[in-house]
N, C-alpha and C positions, 0 to 999 in steps of 0.2 A: 420512522423507518426501523425501529427496534423490532427484532425478530420475536416471534412467539416462543421459540425455544429458549430454555434457560440452561446454558452449558454449565458443567460442573468442573471443568478444567480448561487450561489454556489452549490445549490442542483442539478441543471441540469448539471452543469459541473462535479460534482461527479458522477452522473448517467451515463453520456456519457463515462467518464473514466472507471468506473466499467464495463460498457458494453464491452469496448475494452479489458479489462482484462478477462472477461468471454469468449469472442471470442477467445482470444489467448489460454486460458486454454483448449479449445477444440482440439488444435493441439500440445499442449506442452507435452514433455516426462515427465514432473513433475507430470502430472495427473496419469501416470501409474507407477510411482516409487513405489517399493514394500513396503516401510515403511518410517517412519520419519527420520531415520538416512540417508537413501538415499536422501531424500529431503534436509536435512542439508548439505550433501556432494555437492549438486548442489548449494545451497544458499550461502555458505561461499565464494567460489571463485568469484561468481557473485558480492557479496557485496564488496569484495576486489578490483575488477575492478572499481566499482563505486567510492570507496574511492580514488583510484589512480587517476581517471579522475577528480574528484572534487577538491582534495587538492594538487595534484602534477602537473597535466598537464592542466593548465588553458586554453589551446587552443582547447580542445575537443569540437566538435560540439554538440549543445544541442540535436539534433536528436539521436545521439549515446547514450547520457546519458539517454534520455527518453526511448530508447529501453532497456537499461540495467535495469532501474527501472521497466519497464513493465515485464521483465523476472523475476526480483526479486519478483514482486507482484504475478505473476502466480505461482511461486514455493510456496510462502507462502499461497496463496489461495488454492492450492491443499492440502497442509498440514493442513490448517484450516478445510477444508471439511472433510478430513480423521479423524482428531483428534476430531472434533465435531460430526462426524458421521451424516452429513447432506448433502443434495443435493447441487449441485452448485448454483441452483437458490435460494434456501433458504439461502445459504451462502451470496450471493450477497445482498439479502434483509437485513440480519443481519449486514453486513459490512456497507451498506449504512446508516442504522439507527444509527449505532455506530459512524461513522465519522461525520455525520450531528449533532448528539447530542453533540459530543465533540467540534465541531466547534462552536456550540451555546454557550457552556460553556467557551471555551478558547478565541474565537474571532480570528481575523487576526493577531494581534500583536505578538503572541508567535512565529509564523513562520516567519513573515515579518521581524522581527528584525535581524535574522541571515540567512535567505534564505535557499538555498540548502545545504550549509555547516551545518547549524543547524539541518536540517532534517537528514543529514548523521550521525551526532553525536547522535541524538535521536535513529536512527535505530541501531547504534552500541550498544547502551544501551540494546535495545531489543534483538539483536543477542547474546550479551554476556549473557543475562538472559536465552536465549534459550539454549546456550551451557551449562550453569550451571544447568538448569533444566533437561537437558537430562542425567545428571550424577546421578540424584536421582532415586531410585528404587520405591518409593512410592509417594503418593500425597504430594503436598506442600500446605502451609497454605493460601497464599494470591493470587498469580497470577499463575494460572495453565498454562500448555503448550498451551492450546487452546487460551487463552487470548493473549499469546505472539505472536502466529501466526497471530491472528487478528490484533494486533498492527503493525506487520511488513507489512501486506497488507495495513493497513490504512496509515502509513507513506509513503509507496511506492506510493499510490494513491495521496497523498498530493504532493509528489515530482513531479509526472507527471503533476498535475494541476499547480504547480508552474512554471515548464518549459514551459507549454503551455500559461502561462499568465492568468490563470483562478482562481488562488487561492484567489486573492483579490476581486473577484466578491462579491456583497452583498448577504447576506442570504435572501432567500425569507421568509417573515414573514406574508404576507397577505394570509390567507387561502382561500379567495374568488378568488384570482388570480390563474387561472388554467393554465396559460401559463408557460410551463416548459422550453421552449427553446426560 
């Protein structure tokens, strides 16, 4: 599933990866799921497969794991769009701005230290938060459901970039440089 394009910086890698998620969302059953609980029912077994492949079956091909993270991203993307009540294109822009902003704050080291296993643990935290938040009838104080879905898309995107070998690309900092790819 590796793209033909070879990005030169982190932002272009994120954009290419998000575009592939956007394309997959157009054909995914997750986008027509009736509600959040239906999307969660799709998300949980998908994440369980990822965990199984990362932690227990070390011989799984990276293409399969990338495909699984892509499916996870699409499910979370559809849920984020529904929860935020925004279009898919607006969602892509918000996700891009969020992951780039967080990458600028955190840098490469927080993911690089533990790689795919660390991403899976972070995703588990988000999914457990999602499960817990889904049990609440009213609003929560700090991290609403929409933020949780956004985080799941973001970490899935990071996992795909990691698998493709793109996560460690430098962040583009020169605003005069218009070369995205």
